[in-house]
KEGU-749403 format. One record per atom (N, C-alpha, C): atom name; residue in one letter; chain; x negated, y, z negated. Coordinates in steps of 0.05 Angstrom, whole numbers, plus 5000, padded with zeros to 4 digits. Example, Ala and Ser with C-alpha at 12.3 -4.5 7.8 and 13.67 -1.06 7.14 Angstrom:
2
SITE atom type mol   c1   c2   c3
SITE    N    a   A 4736 4886 4844
SITE   CA    a   A 4754 4910 4844
SITE    C    a   A 4736 4934 4844
SITE    N    s   A 4743 4955 4858
SITE   CA    s   A 4727 4979 4857
SITE    C    s   A 4742 5001 4843
// end
This chain:
168
SITE atom type mol   c1   c2   c3
SITE    N    m   A 8251 3036 6044
SITE   CA    m   A 8253 3065 6045
SITE    C    m   A 8265 3072 6071
SITE    N    a   A 8284 3090 6071
SITE   CA    a   A 8298 3100 6094
SITE    C    a   A 8300 3129 6092
SITE    N    c   A 8294 3142 6114
SITE   CA    c   A 8298 3171 6115
SITE    C    c   A 8318 3177 6137
SITE    N    a   A 8331 3200 6135
SITE   CA    a   A 8350 3209 6154
SITE    C    a   A 8337 3211 6184
SITE    N    d   A 8311 3216 6183
SITE   CA    d   A 8297 3219 6210
SITE    C    d   A 8281 3195 6218
SITE    N    d   A 8288 3172 6207
SITE   CA    d   A 8274 3147 6217
SITE    C    d   A 8279 3143 6247
SITE    N    v   A 8258 3134 6260
SITE   CA    v   A 8259 3128 6288
SITE    C    v   A 8252 3098 6291
SITE    N    e   A 8266 3086 6311
SITE   CA    e   A 8257 3059 6318
SITE    C    e   A 8233 3060 6337
SITE    N    a   A 8213 3045 6332
SITE   CA    a   A 8190 3046 6348
SITE    C    a   A 8182 3016 6352
SITE    N    f   A 8171 3010 6375
SITE   CA    f   A 8162 2983 6381
SITE    C    f   A 8132 2982 6386
SITE    N    i   A 8119 2963 6374
SITE   CA    i   A 8090 2960 6376
SITE    C    i   A 8081 2933 6385
SITE    N    a   A 8065 2932 6406
SITE   CA    a   A 8056 2907 6418
SITE    C    a   A 8030 2900 6402
SITE    N    l   A 8026 2875 6396
SITE   CA    l   A 8002 2865 6382
SITE    C    l   A 7990 2844 6401
SITE    N    g   A 7963 2845 6404
SITE   CA    g   A 7949 2825 6421
SITE    C    g   A 7922 2820 6410
SITE    N    a   A 7910 2797 6416
SITE   CA    a   A 7884 2790 6407
SITE    C    a   A 7875 2765 6423
SITE    N    n   A 7849 2765 6432
SITE   CA    n   A 7839 2741 6445
SITE    C    n   A 7810 2732 6435
SITE    N    l   A 7802 2745 6413
SITE   CA    l   A 7778 2736 6401
SITE    C    l   A 7784 2728 6371
SITE    N    g   A 7770 2709 6362
SITE   CA    g   A 7773 2700 6334
SITE    C    g   A 7802 2685 6332
SITE    N    d   A 7811 2685 6306
SITE   CA    d   A 7835 2672 6301
SITE    C    d   A 7859 2691 6308
SITE    N    g   A 7868 2690 6332
SITE   CA    g   A 7888 2709 6341
SITE    C    g   A 7914 2709 6325
SITE    N    a   A 7924 2684 6318
SITE   CA    a   A 7948 2683 6303
SITE    C    a   A 7946 2696 6275
SITE    N    a   A 7923 2690 6262
SITE   CA    a   A 7920 2702 6236
SITE    C    a   A 7915 2731 6237
SITE    N    t   A 7901 2741 6257
SITE   CA    t   A 7897 2770 6262
SITE    C    t   A 7923 2784 6266
SITE    N    l   A 7940 2773 6282
SITE   CA    l   A 7967 2787 6289
SITE    C    l   A 7984 2787 6264
SITE    N    r   A 7984 2765 6249
SITE   CA    r   A 8000 2765 6224
SITE    C    r   A 7989 2786 6204
SITE    N    a   A 7963 2788 6201
SITE   CA    a   A 7950 2808 6184
SITE    C    a   A 7956 2836 6194
SITE    N    a   A 7956 2840 6220
SITE   CA    a   A 7962 2866 6231
SITE    C    a   A 7991 2874 6226
SITE    N    a   A 8010 2856 6231
SITE   CA    a   A 8037 2862 6225
SITE    C    a   A 8042 2868 6196
SITE    N    d   A 8028 2854 6178
SITE   CA    d   A 8030 2861 6150
SITE    C    d   A 8019 2889 6143
SITE    N    a   A 7997 2895 6157
SITE   CA    a   A 7984 2921 6152
SITE    C    a   A 8003 2943 6163
SITE    N    i   A 8016 2940 6185
SITE   CA    i   A 8035 2959 6196
SITE    C    i   A 8057 2963 6175
SITE    N    g   A 8066 2942 6162
SITE   CA    g   A 8087 2944 6143
SITE    C    g   A 8080 2960 6118
SITE    N    t   A 8054 2964 6113
SITE   CA    t   A 8044 2980 6091
SITE    C    t   A 8040 3010 6097
SITE    N    l   A 8045 3018 6122
SITE   CA    l   A 8040 3045 6129
SITE    C    l   A 8060 3064 6116
SITE    N    p   A 8052 3088 6107
SITE   CA    p   A 8071 3106 6096
SITE    C    p   A 8096 3113 6114
SITE    N    l   A 8118 3116 6102
SITE   CA    l   A 8142 3122 6117
SITE    C    l   A 8150 3103 6139
SITE    N    t   A 8141 3079 6138
SITE   CA    t   A 8144 3059 6158
SITE    C    t   A 8151 3032 6146
SITE    N    r   A 8170 3018 6158
SITE   CA    r   A 8175 2991 6150
SITE    C    r   A 8180 2973 6176
SITE    N    v   A 8170 2949 6174
SITE   CA    v   A 8175 2930 6197
SITE    C    v   A 8203 2920 6194
SITE    N    a   A 8219 2924 6214
SITE   CA    a   A 8247 2916 6215
SITE    C    a   A 8250 2889 6227
SITE    N    a   A 8232 2881 6246
SITE   CA    a   A 8234 2855 6259
SITE    C    a   A 8208 2847 6271
SITE    N    r   A 8204 2823 6272
SITE   CA    r   A 8179 2811 6283
SITE    C    r   A 8186 2791 6305
SITE    N    s   A 8173 2792 6327
SITE   CA    s   A 8179 2771 6347
SITE    C    s   A 8163 2745 6339
SITE    N    s   A 8167 2725 6354
SITE   CA    s   A 8151 2700 6352
SITE    C    s   A 8123 2706 6362
SITE    N    l   A 8104 2688 6357
SITE   CA    l   A 8078 2689 6370
SITE    C    l   A 8079 2677 6398
SITE    N    y   A 8063 2689 6415
SITE   CA    y   A 8062 2678 6443
SITE    C    y   A 8033 2676 6451
SITE    N    r   A 8028 2659 6472
SITE   CA    r   A 8001 2658 6484
SITE    C    r   A 8005 2664 6513
SITE    N    s   A 7987 2679 6524
SITE   CA    s   A 7988 2686 6553
SITE    C    s   A 7960 2687 6565
SITE    N    a   A 7958 2684 6590
SITE   CA    a   A 7933 2688 6604
SITE    C    a   A 7926 2716 6607
SITE    N    p   A 7899 2723 6606
SITE   CA    p   A 7891 2752 6608
SITE    C    p   A 7900 2761 6637
SITE    N    q   A 7908 2786 6637
SITE   CA    q   A 7915 2799 6663
SITE    C    q   A 7893 2821 6669
SITE    N    l   A 7883 2821 6691
SITE   CA    l   A 7862 2840 6700
SITE    C    l   A 7840 2841 6679
SITE    N    a   A 7834 2818 6668
SITE   CA    a   A 7813 2817 6647
SITE    C    a   A 7801 2789 6646
SITE    N    s   A 7780 2786 6633
SITE   CA    s   A 7768 2760 6630
SITE    C    s   A 7771 2751 6600
SITE    N    g   A 7761 2728 6593
SITE   CA    g   A 7762 2718 6566
SITE    C    g   A 7784 2697 6563
SITE    N    p   A 7786 2689 6537
SITE   CA    p   A 7806 2668 6530
SITE    C    p   A 7835 2678 6531
SITE    N    d   A 7854 2660 6528
SITE   CA    d   A 7881 2669 6527
SITE    C    d   A 7886 2687 6504
SITE    N    y   A 7907 2704 6509
SITE   CA    y   A 7915 2724 6487
SITE    C    y   A 7936 2712 6469
SITE    N    w   A 7936 2720 6445
SITE   CA    w   A 7959 2718 6426
SITE    C    w   A 7974 2743 6428
SITE    N    n   A 8001 2742 6430
SITE   CA    n   A 8016 2767 6432
SITE    C    n   A 8040 2766 6415
SITE    N    a   A 8050 2790 6406
SITE   CA    a   A 8076 2791 6391
SITE    C    a   A 8083 2820 6394
SITE    N    v   A 8108 2827 6385
SITE   CA    v   A 8118 2854 6382
SITE    C    v   A 8132 2857 6355
SITE    N    v   A 8128 2880 6343
SITE   CA    v   A 8143 2887 6319
SITE    C    v   A 8160 2912 6324
SITE    N    l   A 8183 2912 6312
SITE   CA    l   A 8201 2935 6311
SITE    C    l   A 8196 2948 6285
SITE    N    v   A 8190 2974 6284
SITE   CA    v   A 8188 2988 6258
SITE    C    v   A 8209 3010 6260
SITE    N    r   A 8216 3018 6234
SITE   CA    r   A 8231 3042 6229
SITE    C    r   A 8211 3061 6215
SITE    N    t   A 8207 3084 6226
SITE   CA    t   A 8186 3103 6216
SITE    C    t   A 8196 3132 6217
SITE    N    a   A 8185 3146 6197
SITE   CA    a   A 8189 3176 6196
SITE    C    a   A 8163 3189 6204
SITE    N    q   A 8144 3174 6211
SITE   CA    q   A 8117 3185 6221
SITE    C    q   A 8122 3196 6249
SITE    N    s   A 8107 3216 6255
SITE   CA    s   A 8106 3225 6283
SITE    C    s   A 8093 3204 6301
SITE    N    p   A 8099 3206 6327
SITE   CA    p   A 8084 3187 6345
SITE    C    p   A 8053 3188 6343
SITE    N    d   A 8044 3212 6341
SITE   CA    d   A 8014 3216 6339
SITE    C    d   A 8004 3205 6313
SITE    N    a   A 8019 3209 6290
SITE   CA    a   A 8010 3199 6265
SITE    C    a   A 8011 3168 6265
SITE    N    l   A 8031 3157 6278
SITE   CA    l   A 8033 3128 6279
SITE    C    l   A 8011 3117 6297
SITE    N    l   A 8005 3129 6319
SITE   CA    l   A 7983 3120 6336
SITE    C    l   A 7957 3121 6320
SITE    N    d   A 7952 3143 6306
SITE   CA    d   A 7927 3145 6290
SITE    C    d   A 7927 3122 6270
SITE    N    a   A 7948 3115 6257
SITE   CA    a   A 7948 3093 6237
SITE    C    a   A 7942 3067 6251
SITE    N    l   A 7954 3062 6275
SITE   CA    l   A 7948 3037 6290
SITE    C    l   A 7920 3035 6298
SITE    N    l   A 7907 3056 6307
SITE   CA    l   A 7880 3057 6313
SITE    C    l   A 7862 3050 6288
SITE    N    r   A 7868 3060 6265
SITE   CA    r   A 7855 3054 6241
SITE    C    r   A 7856 3025 6234
SITE    N    i   A 7880 3013 6238
SITE   CA    i   A 7883 2984 6233
SITE    C    i   A 7865 2969 6251
SITE    N    e   A 7866 2975 6278
SITE   CA    e   A 7849 2962 6296
SITE    C    e   A 7819 2963 6287
SITE    N    t   A 7810 2987 6280
SITE   CA    t   A 7783 2990 6272
SITE    C    t   A 7776 2974 6247
SITE    N    a   A 7794 2973 6227
SITE   CA    a   A 7790 2960 6203
SITE    C    a   A 7789 2929 6207
SITE    N    m   A 7802 2921 6230
SITE   CA    m   A 7803 2891 6235
SITE    C    m   A 7782 2884 6256
SITE    N    g   A 7762 2901 6260
SITE   CA    g   A 7740 2894 6278
SITE    C    g   A 7741 2902 6307
SITE    N    r   A 7760 2918 6315
SITE   CA    r   A 7764 2924 6343
SITE    C    r   A 7741 2942 6352
SITE    N    e   A 7727 2933 6373
SITE   CA    e   A 7707 2949 6387
SITE    C    e   A 7716 2957 6414
SITE    N    r   A 7707 2980 6424
SITE   CA    r   A 7715 2990 6450
SITE    C    r   A 7689 2996 6466
SITE    N    p   A 7679 2974 6479
SITE   CA    p   A 7654 2977 6495
SITE    C    p   A 7658 2998 6517
SITE    N    v   A 7640 3016 6519
SITE   CA    v   A 7640 3038 6540
SITE    C    v   A 7642 3025 6567
SITE    N    g   A 7661 3033 6585
SITE   CA    g   A 7661 3024 6611
SITE    C    g   A 7676 2998 6614
SITE    N    e   A 7685 2986 6593
SITE   CA    e   A 7700 2960 6595
SITE    C    e   A 7729 2964 6585
SITE    N    r   A 7746 2971 6603
SITE   CA    r   A 7774 2977 6596
SITE    C    r   A 7789 2953 6586
SITE    N    n   A 7786 2930 6598
SITE   CA    n   A 7800 2906 6591
SITE    C    n   A 7783 2885 6579
SITE    N    a   A 7763 2892 6561
SITE   CA    a   A 7745 2874 6549
SITE    C    a   A 7761 2856 6529
SITE    N    p   A 7752 2832 6525
SITE   CA    p   A 7764 2816 6504
SITE    C    p   A 7764 2833 6476
SITE    N    r   A 7784 2827 6460
SITE   CA    r   A 7786 2842 6434
SITE    C    r   A 7797 2825 6412
SITE    N    t   A 7788 2834 6388
SITE   CA    t   A 7797 2822 6363
SITE    C    t   A 7826 2831 6357
SITE    N    l   A 7833 2855 6366
SITE   CA    l   A 7860 2865 6361
SITE    C    l   A 7866 2888 6381
SITE    N    d   A 7890 2889 6390
SITE   CA    d   A 7899 2911 6407
SITE    C    d   A 7928 2918 6398
SITE    N    l   A 7932 2943 6388
SITE   CA    l   A 7959 2951 6381
SITE    C    l   A 7967 2974 6400
SITE    N    d   A 7989 2969 6413
SITE   CA    d   A 7999 2989 6433
SITE    C    d   A 8026 2999 6424
SITE    N    l   A 8030 3025 6421
SITE   CA    l   A 8056 3038 6416
SITE    C    l   A 8071 3038 6442
SITE    N    l   A 8091 3021 6444
SITE   CA    l   A 8107 3017 6468
SITE    C    l   A 8127 3037 6472
SITE    N    l   A 8144 3041 6452
SITE   CA    l   A 8167 3058 6452
SITE    C    l   A 8170 3072 6426
SITE    N    y   A 8179 3097 6426
SITE   CA    y   A 8182 3112 6401
SITE    C    y   A 8210 3126 6405
SITE    N    g   A 8231 3112 6395
SITE   CA    g   A 8258 3122 6400
SITE    C    g   A 8263 3125 6430
SITE    N    t   A 8274 3148 6438
SITE   CA    t   A 8279 3153 6465
SITE    C    t   A 8258 3173 6477
SITE    N    l   A 8237 3179 6461
SITE   CA    l   A 8217 3199 6469
SITE    C    l   A 8204 3190 6494
SITE    N    q   A 8202 3210 6513
SITE   CA    q   A 8186 3208 6538
SITE    C    q   A 8166 3229 6537
SITE    N    r   A 8141 3222 6540
SITE   CA    r   A 8119 3241 6542
SITE    C    r   A 8095 3229 6555
SITE    N    k   A 8078 3247 6566
SITE   CA    k   A 8055 3239 6578
SITE    C    k   A 8033 3259 6571
SITE    N    t   A 8014 3250 6555
SITE   CA    t   A 7991 3266 6548
SITE    C    t   A 7965 3251 6553
SITE    N    a   A 7943 3263 6551
SITE   CA    a   A 7918 3249 6555
SITE    C    a   A 7915 3225 6533
SITE    N    r   A 7928 3230 6511
SITE   CA    r   A 7924 3212 6489
SITE    C    r   A 7946 3191 6486
SITE    N    l   A 7972 3198 6493
SITE   CA    l   A 7993 3179 6489
SITE    C    l   A 8015 3182 6510
SITE    N    t   A 8022 3160 6523
SITE   CA    t   A 8045 3162 6543
SITE    C    t   A 8066 3143 6532
SITE    N    l   A 8090 3154 6531
SITE   CA    l   A 8114 3138 6521
SITE    C    l   A 8136 3142 6541
SITE    N    p   A 8150 3120 6548
SITE   CA    p   A 8143 3092 6542
SITE    C    p   A 8115 3085 6552
SITE    N    h   A 8104 3063 6541
SITE   CA    h   A 8076 3054 6551
SITE    C    h   A 8077 3051 6580
SITE    N    p   A 8056 3061 6594
SITE   CA    p   A 8058 3063 6624
SITE    C    p   A 8059 3035 6638
SITE    N    r   A 8049 3014 6626
SITE   CA    r   A 8050 2987 6640
SITE    C    r   A 8070 2968 6626
SITE    N    l   A 8088 2979 6610
SITE   CA    l   A 8107 2962 6595
SITE    C    l   A 8123 2944 6613
SITE    N    t   A 8134 2953 6635
SITE   CA    t   A 8151 2937 6651
SITE    C    t   A 8137 2918 6670
SITE    N    q   A 8111 2917 6670
SITE   CA    q   A 8095 2901 6686
SITE    C    q   A 8085 2875 6673
SITE    N    r   A 8090 2872 6648
SITE   CA    r   A 8076 2851 6631
SITE    C    r   A 8094 2833 6617
SITE    N    a   A 8095 2808 6626
SITE   CA    a   A 8112 2788 6611
SITE    C    a   A 8104 2785 6582
SITE    N    f   A 8077 2787 6578
SITE   CA    f   A 8067 2783 6550
SITE    C    f   A 8077 2805 6532
SITE    N    v   A 8086 2826 6541
SITE   CA    v   A 8099 2848 6526
SITE    C    v   A 8129 2846 6526
SITE    N    l   A 8140 2842 6549
SITE   CA    l   A 8169 2841 6553
SITE    C    l   A 8183 2819 6539
SITE    N    t   A 8170 2795 6540
SITE   CA    t   A 8183 2772 6528
SITE    C    t   A 8187 2775 6497
SITE    N    p   A 8165 2781 6483
SITE   CA    p   A 8169 2786 6454
SITE    C    p   A 8187 2811 6447
SITE    N    l   A 8185 2831 6464
SITE   CA    l   A 8202 2855 6462
SITE    C    l   A 8232 2848 6465
SITE    N    a   A 8238 2831 6484
SITE   CA    a   A 8266 2822 6487
SITE    C    a   A 8276 2806 6464
SITE    N    e   A 8257 2793 6449
SITE   CA    e   A 8266 2778 6426
SITE    C    e   A 8274 2796 6403
SITE    N    v   A 8260 2818 6399
SITE   CA    v   A 8267 2837 6377
SITE    C    v   A 8285 2858 6385
SITE    N    w   A 8289 2862 6411
SITE   CA    w   A 8307 2883 6422
SITE    C    w   A 8324 2870 6445
SITE    N    p   A 8342 2851 6438
SITE   CA    p   A 8357 2837 6459
SITE    C    p   A 8376 2854 6475
SITE    N    e   A 8385 2877 6464
SITE   CA    e   A 8402 2896 6479
SITE    C    e   A 8387 2917 6494
SITE    N    g   A 8361 2916 6493
SITE   CA    g   A 8344 2936 6504
SITE    C    g   A 8345 2936 6534
SITE    N    t   A 8342 2961 6545
SITE   CA    t   A 8339 2964 6575
SITE    C    t   A 8317 2984 6579
SITE    N    l   A 8304 2980 6603
SITE   CA    l   A 8283 2997 6611
SITE    C    l   A 8289 3004 6641
SITE    N    d   A 8290 3029 6646
SITE   CA    d   A 8297 3038 6674
SITE    C    d   A 8323 3025 6684
SITE    N    g   A 8342 3022 6665
SITE   CA    g   A 8368 3010 6671
SITE    C    g   A 8370 2980 6674
SITE    N    i   A 8348 2966 6669
SITE   CA    i   A 8346 2937 6671
SITE    C    i   A 8342 2925 6644
SITE    N    a   A 8357 2905 6638
SITE   CA    a   A 8354 2890 6613
SITE    C    a   A 8324 2881 6609
SITE    N    v   A 8313 2885 6584
SITE   CA    v   A 8286 2877 6579
SITE    C    v   A 8283 2846 6585
SITE    N    g   A 8301 2831 6577
SITE   CA    g   A 8300 2802 6583
SITE    C    g   A 8299 2795 6612
SITE    N    a   A 8314 2810 6628
SITE   CA    a   A 8313 2806 6658
SITE    C    a   A 8287 2814 6670
SITE    N    l   A 8275 2835 6660
SITE   CA    l   A 8248 2843 6668
SITE    C    l   A 8227 2823 6661
SITE    N    a   A 8231 2811 6637
SITE   CA    a   A 8212 2790 6629
SITE    C    a   A 8214 2766 6647
SITE    N    a   A 8239 2758 6654
SITE   CA    a   A 8243 2736 6671
SITE    C    a   A 8233 2741 6699
SITE    N    q   A 8235 2766 6708
SITE   CA    q   A 8222 2771 6735
SITE    C    q   A 8192 2767 6734
SITE    N    r   A 8178 2777 6714
SITE   CA    r   A 8149 2776 6713
SITE    C    r   A 8141 2746 6710
SITE    N    i   A 8157 2729 6696
SITE   CA    i   A 8150 2700 6693
SITE    C    i   A 8153 2688 6721
SITE    N    a   A 8176 2696 6734
SITE   CA    a   A 8180 2684 6761
SITE    C    a   A 8158 2691 6781
SITE    N    e   A 8145 2713 6776
SITE   CA    e   A 8122 2723 6793
SITE    C    e   A 8097 2708 6787
SITE    N    g   A 8098 2690 6766
SITE   CA    g   A 8075 2675 6759
SITE    C    g   A 8059 2683 6735
SITE    N    q   A 8070 2702 6720
SITE   CA    q   A 8057 2709 6693
SITE    C    q   A 8065 2687 6673
SITE    N    r   A 8045 2674 6661
SITE   CA    r   A 8048 2653 6643
SITE    C    r   A 8049 2663 6614
SITE    N    i   A 8069 2655 6599
SITE   CA    i   A 8071 2660 6571
SITE    C    i   A 8085 2638 6557
SITE    N    d   A 8074 2630 6534
SITE   CA    d   A 8083 2605 6520
SITE    C    d   A 8090 2615 6492
SITE    N    k   A 8116 2609 6484
SITE   CA    k   A 8125 2614 6457
SITE    C    k   A 8113 2595 6437
SITE    N    l   A 8103 2605 6415
SITE   CA    l   A 8091 2588 6395
SITE    C    l   A 8108 2591 6369
SITE    N    g   A 8094 2591 6346
SITE   CA    g   A 8108 2595 6320
SITE    C    g   A 8115 2622 6313
SITE    N    g   A 8123 2626 6289
SITE   CA    g   A 8130 2652 6278
SITE    C    g   A 8107 2671 6272
SITE    N    l   A 8113 2696 6273
SITE   CA    l   A 8092 2716 6266
SITE    C    l   A 8097 2720 6236
// end
């Protein structure tokens, strides 16, 4: 399905409880079933150490979607997928281990900051576990005038560990 008003959006997937690889694959499949949305590209699966959090290593990936949904409707759909797949949000624990985390990273060129949704994602440029798979599905991408791959390399050089695994 393609609509004249399709927008490219990028979604980060993460999990560090349960079978992370299976969870991310199922989540990517679920994203592909959303109305007015199709998955155009999937990164590889990656493992990374938690940042500012406790718990086991995270499984990470990024999907590129083409969507005619609004950013708020897409965010609502992502939150429903998280809930359906067992995501819990303990009060007062911002970075608690999780069965699934879906973050809307970019929605076209939209820039906005509301209490509910900030685009681009506010910590996007700080995280190798997001930048590395993002560079895989968006090799020509730039953020703040810097190539996404170069930003990923900077974070890795700063000591952020990320290991490429199999396919998503």
